C-alpha positions as CSV (number, residue, x, y, z in Angstrom):
1,X,-87.0,1.4,5.7
2,X,-83.5,3.0,5.3
3,X,-81.5,2.3,2.2
4,X,-79.1,0.7,3.7
5,X,-81.0,-2.0,4.8
6,X,-83.1,-2.3,1.3
7,X,-82.0,-4.6,-1.3
8,X,-82.8,-6.2,-4.8
9,X,-82.6,-9.7,-3.3
10,X,-81.8,-11.4,0.6
11,X,-80.2,-14.9,0.4
12,X,-80.7,-16.6,3.6
13,X,-77.2,-18.7,3.9
14,X,-73.9,-18.4,3.1
15,X,-73.1,-21.9,2.6
16,X,-72.4,-23.7,-0.9
17,X,-75.6,-22.6,-2.6
18,X,-76.3,-19.1,-1.0
19,X,-72.7,-18.1,-1.9
20,X,-72.7,-19.5,-5.1
21,X,-76.0,-17.1,-5.6
22,X,-74.6,-14.2,-3.9
23,X,-71.6,-14.4,-6.7
24,X,-73.9,-14.6,-9.5
25,X,-76.2,-11.8,-8.6
26,X,-73.9,-9.4,-7.4
27,X,-72.0,-9.7,-10.6
28,X,-75.0,-8.8,-12.7
29,X,-74.7,-5.4,-10.7
30,X,-77.6,-6.7,-8.2
31,X,-77.8,-4.6,-4.7
32,X,-77.7,-8.3,-2.7
33,X,-77.4,-9.5,1.2
34,X,-76.6,-12.2,2.1
35,X,-77.1,-13.4,5.9
36,X,-75.8,-16.5,7.7
37,X,-76.3,-17.5,11.3
38,X,-72.4,-18.6,11.6
39,X,-69.2,-17.7,10.0
40,X,-69.2,-19.2,6.3
41,X,-67.2,-21.5,5.7
42,X,-68.1,-23.3,8.7
43,X,-68.3,-26.8,10.2
44,X,-71.9,-26.9,11.3
45,X,-74.2,-27.5,8.0
46,X,-73.5,-29.1,5.3
47,X,-70.8,-27.2,3.2
48,X,-67.9,-28.7,5.2
49,X,-65.4,-31.3,5.0
50,X,-61.9,-30.6,2.9
51,X,-63.3,-32.1,-0.4
52,X,-66.3,-33.3,-2.1
53,X,-66.8,-35.6,-5.5
54,X,-67.6,-34.0,-8.9
55,X,-68.4,-36.5,-11.4
56,X,-70.0,-36.4,-15.0
57,X,-71.6,-40.2,-15.5
58,X,-74.4,-39.3,-12.9
59,X,-76.0,-42.8,-11.4
60,X,-78.8,-40.9,-9.6
61,X,-80.4,-39.5,-13.4
62,X,-79.5,-38.5,-16.8
63,X,-80.7,-35.8,-16.4
64,X,-78.0,-33.9,-14.0
65,X,-75.7,-34.1,-16.2
66,X,-76.2,-31.0,-18.4
67,X,-76.0,-29.2,-15.0
68,X,-72.8,-31.0,-14.2
69,X,-71.0,-29.9,-17.3
70,X,-71.9,-26.3,-16.4
71,X,-70.8,-26.7,-13.5
72,X,-67.0,-27.6,-14.8
73,X,-67.2,-24.1,-16.8
74,X,-68.1,-22.1,-13.8
75,X,-65.9,-23.8,-11.3
76,X,-63.1,-23.0,-13.7
77,X,-64.1,-19.7,-14.2
78,X,-64.2,-19.3,-10.7
79,X,-60.7,-20.1,-10.5
80,X,-59.8,-17.5,-13.2
81,X,-61.3,-14.8,-11.0
82,X,-60.1,-15.8,-7.5
83,X,-56.8,-16.9,-8.5
84,X,-57.4,-20.1,-6.1
85,X,-57.1,-23.9,-7.2
86,X,-60.4,-25.0,-6.4
87,X,-60.7,-27.9,-9.0
88,X,-58.6,-31.3,-8.9
89,X,-58.6,-34.2,-12.2
90,X,-58.4,-37.2,-10.7
91,X,-60.9,-39.5,-12.5
92,X,-63.3,-41.4,-11.1
93,X,-64.9,-44.9,-10.5
94,X,-68.8,-46.1,-10.5
95,X,-68.1,-49.3,-8.6
96,X,-70.7,-52.1,-7.4
97,X,-73.0,-55.3,-9.0
98,X,-73.6,-54.8,-12.8
99,X,-77.3,-54.7,-12.1
100,X,-76.6,-52.0,-9.1
101,X,-77.3,-48.4,-9.1
102,X,-73.9,-46.8,-8.8
103,X,-72.6,-49.3,-12.1
104,X,-75.9,-49.0,-14.3
105,X,-77.1,-46.1,-13.5
106,X,-73.3,-44.1,-14.5
107,X,-73.3,-46.6,-17.6
108,X,-76.9,-45.1,-18.8
109,X,-75.6,-41.5,-18.2
110,X,-72.4,-41.7,-19.8
111,X,-74.1,-43.6,-22.9
112,X,-77.0,-41.2,-23.1
113,X,-74.8,-38.5,-23.3
114,X,-72.0,-39.4,-25.3
115,X,-69.4,-39.2,-21.8
116,X,-66.1,-40.4,-22.3
117,X,-65.5,-43.4,-19.9
118,X,-64.8,-47.0,-19.5
119,X,-66.2,-50.4,-18.1
120,X,-63.4,-52.3,-16.2
121,X,-63.9,-55.5,-14.4
122,X,-62.1,-56.2,-11.1
123,X,-58.5,-57.3,-12.3
124,X,-58.7,-53.8,-14.7
125,X,-59.3,-52.0,-11.4
126,X,-56.3,-53.3,-9.3
127,X,-53.8,-52.9,-12.4
128,X,-54.7,-49.5,-13.0
129,X,-55.5,-48.5,-9.1
130,X,-53.3,-50.7,-6.8
131,X,-55.2,-49.3,-3.8
132,X,-58.4,-50.3,-4.7
133,X,-59.6,-54.1,-4.1
134,X,-62.9,-54.8,-5.9
135,X,-65.0,-58.0,-5.6
136,X,-64.9,-60.7,-8.8
137,X,-68.8,-60.3,-9.4
138,X,-68.0,-56.2,-9.0
139,X,-67.9,-54.1,-12.2
140,X,-66.6,-49.9,-12.3
141,X,-67.2,-47.3,-14.7
142,X,-63.9,-45.0,-15.0
143,X,-65.2,-41.2,-15.7
144,X,-61.8,-39.6,-16.9
145,X,-63.1,-36.1,-15.9
146,X,-64.0,-36.6,-12.4
147,X,-62.2,-35.2,-9.6
148,X,-62.7,-33.8,-6.3
149,X,-63.4,-29.8,-5.5
150,X,-61.9,-27.8,-2.0
151,X,-65.5,-27.1,-0.3
152,X,-63.7,-24.3,2.3
153,X,-61.7,-22.5,-0.5
154,X,-64.8,-23.0,-2.9
155,X,-67.2,-20.9,-0.8
156,X,-64.6,-18.4,0.5
157,X,-64.1,-18.1,-3.4
158,X,-68.1,-17.3,-4.0
159,X,-68.2,-14.7,-0.9
160,X,-64.5,-13.3,-1.9
161,X,-66.0,-12.2,-5.4
162,X,-69.3,-11.4,-4.7
163,X,-68.3,-8.8,-1.8
164,X,-65.9,-7.3,-4.4
165,X,-68.8,-6.8,-6.6
166,X,-70.3,-5.0,-3.9
167,X,-72.6,-7.4,-2.1
168,X,-73.4,-7.3,1.8
169,X,-72.5,-9.9,4.1
170,X,-73.6,-10.2,7.3
171,X,-72.8,-13.1,9.5
172,X,-73.4,-14.1,12.8
173,X,-76.9,-12.7,12.3
174,X,-79.7,-15.1,12.8
175,X,-82.7,-14.8,11.0
176,X,-86.1,-15.4,12.9
177,X,-89.1,-14.9,10.7
178,X,-89.7,-13.7,6.9
179,X,-93.0,-12.8,5.4
180,X,-93.7,-11.8,1.5
181,X,-96.7,-9.7,0.5
182,X,-95.0,-11.0,-3.3
183,X,-94.3,-7.2,-4.2
184,X,-91.5,-7.1,-1.4
185,X,-90.0,-9.1,1.2
186,X,-89.2,-8.6,5.0
187,X,-86.7,-10.3,6.8
188,X,-86.1,-10.1,10.6
189,X,-82.8,-11.5,11.9
190,X,-82.0,-10.9,16.1
191,X,-80.5,-7.5,14.9
192,X,-81.8,-5.6,12.2
193,X,-84.4,-5.5,9.8
194,X,-84.2,-6.0,5.8
195,X,-86.6,-5.6,2.5
196,X,-85.9,-6.3,-0.8
197,X,-87.5,-7.7,-3.9
198,X,-86.8,-11.0,-4.1
199,X,-86.0,-13.3,-1.2
200,X,-83.6,-16.7,-1.7
201,X,-84.0,-19.2,1.1
202,X,-80.9,-21.1,0.5
203,X,-80.1,-22.6,4.4
204,X,-79.8,-26.3,4.3
205,X,-80.0,-27.9,7.1
206,X,-82.7,-24.8,9.0
207,X,-84.4,-24.7,5.7
208,X,-87.7,-27.1,7.7
209,X,-87.5,-23.9,10.4
210,X,-87.9,-21.0,8.1
211,X,-90.0,-23.0,5.7
212,X,-92.0,-25.0,8.5
213,X,-94.7,-25.8,5.9
214,X,-91.9,-28.0,4.6
215,X,-91.2,-29.2,7.4
216,X,-92.5,-32.5,7.0
217,X,-91.3,-32.9,3.3
218,X,-87.6,-32.7,4.5
219,X,-85.2,-34.9,6.7
220,X,-82.1,-33.5,8.0
221,X,-79.5,-36.7,8.3
222,X,-76.2,-36.5,10.0
223,X,-73.7,-38.0,8.4
224,X,-69.8,-38.4,9.4
225,X,-66.5,-38.5,7.7
226,X,-63.5,-39.9,8.3
227,X,-59.9,-39.4,7.5
228,X,-57.6,-42.6,7.3
229,X,-53.6,-42.6,7.2
230,X,-52.6,-44.9,4.8
231,X,-50.3,-48.0,6.8
232,X,-48.7,-49.6,3.6
233,X,-48.0,-48.4,0.4
234,X,-49.2,-44.7,0.8
235,X,-47.8,-43.1,-2.9
236,X,-50.7,-45.3,-4.5
237,X,-53.3,-43.3,-2.2
238,X,-52.7,-40.0,-3.7
239,X,-54.6,-38.4,-6.3
240,X,-52.6,-39.3,-9.3
241,X,-52.8,-43.3,-8.2
242,X,-56.3,-43.1,-6.3
243,X,-59.4,-42.1,-8.3
244,X,-62.7,-40.8,-6.4
245,X,-65.0,-43.0,-6.5
246,X,-68.6,-44.4,-5.5
247,X,-68.9,-48.1,-4.3
248,X,-72.3,-49.5,-3.9
249,X,-70.8,-52.5,-1.4
250,X,-74.0,-54.0,-0.5
251,X,-77.6,-53.7,-2.6
252,X,-78.5,-50.3,-1.9
253,X,-75.9,-49.1,0.2
254,X,-73.1,-47.2,-0.3
255,X,-69.7,-45.4,0.4
256,X,-67.6,-43.3,-1.0
257,X,-64.0,-42.0,-0.7
258,X,-61.6,-39.2,-1.9
259,X,-57.7,-39.5,-2.2
260,X,-54.8,-38.3,0.2
261,X,-54.7,-34.2,-0.5
262,X,-52.7,-34.0,3.4
263,X,-55.4,-35.1,5.8
264,X,-55.3,-38.8,4.8
265,X,-57.9,-40.4,2.4
266,X,-61.2,-39.3,3.1
267,X,-64.1,-41.5,3.1
268,X,-67.7,-42.0,4.1
269,X,-70.8,-43.9,4.2
270,X,-73.6,-41.9,1.8
271,X,-76.9,-41.8,3.8
272,X,-77.5,-44.1,6.6
273,X,-77.2,-41.8,9.1
274,X,-79.9,-40.8,11.7
275,X,-82.7,-38.0,11.6
276,X,-81.5,-34.9,13.7
277,X,-81.9,-31.4,14.2
278,X,-80.1,-29.0,12.6
279,X,-79.6,-27.3,15.9
280,X,-78.2,-30.3,18.0
281,X,-76.7,-33.0,16.2
282,X,-74.5,-35.1,18.2
283,X,-70.9,-33.5,16.5
284,X,-68.8,-36.1,17.7
285,X,-68.3,-39.9,15.9
286,X,-68.7,-42.3,18.1
287,X,-66.5,-45.5,18.8
288,X,-68.9,-47.5,16.5
289,X,-68.9,-45.3,13.4
290,X,-65.9,-45.1,13.2
291,X,-65.4,-49.1,13.6
292,X,-67.9,-49.7,10.8
293,X,-66.2,-47.3,8.6
294,X,-62.7,-49.0,9.6
295,X,-64.3,-52.1,8.8
296,X,-65.4,-51.4,5.3
297,X,-62.6,-49.3,4.2
298,X,-60.1,-51.9,4.8
299,X,-62.4,-54.5,2.3
300,X,-61.8,-52.3,0.0
301,X,-58.5,-50.0,0.2
302,X,-56.2,-52.5,2.5
303,X,-53.8,-49.4,2.6
304,X,-55.7,-48.0,5.0
305,X,-55.9,-51.0,8.1
306,X,-56.7,-49.2,11.4
307,X,-59.0,-46.6,12.8
308,X,-59.6,-43.3,11.2
309,X,-56.9,-40.8,12.7
310,X,-59.8,-37.9,12.1
311,X,-63.3,-37.9,12.1
312,X,-66.5,-35.1,12.0
313,X,-69.7,-34.5,11.1
314,X,-71.7,-32.4,8.3
315,X,-75.5,-32.5,7.8
316,X,-77.4,-33.8,3.8
317,X,-80.9,-31.9,4.0
318,X,-83.1,-34.8,2.3
319,X,-86.1,-34.6,-0.1
320,X,-88.6,-37.9,-0.3
321,X,-87.0,-39.0,-3.4
322,X,-83.7,-37.4,-2.9
323,X,-83.6,-35.0,-6.1
324,X,-83.1,-31.6,-5.5
325,X,-85.6,-28.4,-4.7
326,X,-85.1,-25.5,-6.6
327,X,-88.4,-23.9,-7.4
328,X,-90.4,-20.6,-6.1
329,X,-92.5,-20.9,-3.1
330,X,-95.9,-22.6,-3.7
331,X,-97.4,-19.2,-2.0
332,X,-95.2,-16.7,-2.9
333,X,-93.8,-16.0,-6.5
334,X,-90.7,-13.4,-5.1
335,X,-89.5,-16.0,-3.0
336,X,-86.9,-19.1,-4.1
337,X,-86.1,-22.0,-2.5
338,X,-83.0,-23.5,-3.0
339,X,-81.4,-27.2,-2.5
340,X,-81.9,-29.2,-0.7
341,X,-79.4,-31.4,-2.2
342,X,-80.0,-35.1,-0.6
343,X,-76.2,-35.0,0.0
344,X,-75.2,-34.9,-3.4
345,X,-75.2,-31.4,-4.3
346,X,-72.0,-29.2,-3.7
347,X,-70.8,-30.4,-7.0
348,X,-73.4,-28.3,-8.6
349,X,-73.2,-25.1,-6.8
350,X,-71.8,-23.4,-9.2
351,X,-74.2,-23.7,-12.1
352,X,-77.1,-23.9,-9.2
353,X,-76.1,-20.1,-8.3
354,X,-76.3,-19.2,-11.9
355,X,-79.5,-20.6,-12.5
356,X,-81.1,-19.5,-9.0
357,X,-79.6,-16.0,-10.3
358,X,-81.7,-16.2,-13.8
359,X,-84.8,-17.4,-11.8
360,X,-84.5,-14.3,-9.3
361,X,-84.0,-12.3,-12.4
362,X,-86.0,-13.3,-15.2
363,X,-88.2,-15.9,-13.9
364,X,-86.9,-18.4,-16.7
365,X,-83.8,-21.3,-16.7
366,X,-81.7,-21.6,-19.3
367,X,-81.7,-26.0,-18.4
368,X,-84.4,-28.1,-17.5
369,X,-85.7,-28.1,-13.9
370,X,-88.5,-29.8,-13.8
371,X,-86.8,-32.7,-11.8
372,X,-86.5,-30.2,-9.1
373,X,-90.1,-29.2,-9.2
374,X,-91.9,-28.8,-5.6
375,X,-95.0,-30.1,-7.8
376,X,-93.7,-33.3,-7.7
377,X,-95.0,-33.3,-3.8
378,X,-97.8,-33.5,-2.5
379,X,-97.7,-30.3,-0.1
380,X,-101.3,-29.5,0.0
């Protein structure tokens, strides 16, 4: 095979995780090829929608806290290297019943890792953040370091730096199959055959098709994102007065919202979407979906009365326990499976890129990845 088609590492997927891995590996002097069937950042997968929440008091599991702390450091490094503004601190509220998942989980993580935080009752929330109306029986954990990342800017910055480091970016090229003999991998696209020592599969919602042996483990879920224009007190919805927040509005049901940075306040349900194929999800939000979100948001953010002025979709790729999947392929030691992140992974992308680069080059990781191992599932 010609040298122009041979690499140290091939990455399938140029979204959040794939682009972060490309940046990290190329910075280490590896010859890297990143492939994507579209041109990232694009609206067809998971890495889309203006902004994403970053938060430290992680209600899902305290084990995520060291990972997100490293991610903060690397996002700031990425800003410095790229010259782009990528991360904005707004503070964050984790809201819900005191015995619910969000409040109790965030408080447990904050205490376990000695994170700066406050617990606020509903009157304190309303005084400090006038746009929010929270039921009297709820409580909130406030974390001052939470904020938001500008999604498309982040991916573009990863890819820009990867290319500057010599990475080869091939977009508009669809992978049809791959194979490994544990010494080399071969990746076949609709245009070319490539080879490498290592393969990283970071294809998000297309991962079940590229790894059919895991298809029964993974569920692709359609999510609808909405933007609302404030009809009153618009200043209360700006980043200096409205923190990012996640709210357990009913037992086991969550919505999240981010302040207005130009397009309006962004709000969406977390999970509760329909199972779809990555190739043909419904791209348009229905009237019922828009009305449902409007009714929910108006309870907690009354300045947002009315229907969203803009809606779009993205895709979650979920594991059964909603923890990540970052591991070697069970049959091929030179193939790494990255994500799926079950709808809460973007904030970690900078750190996951570093960890996967570690695994691809030294077979070891600087952080404990046991929570993300494939062995926790029965994949026989």
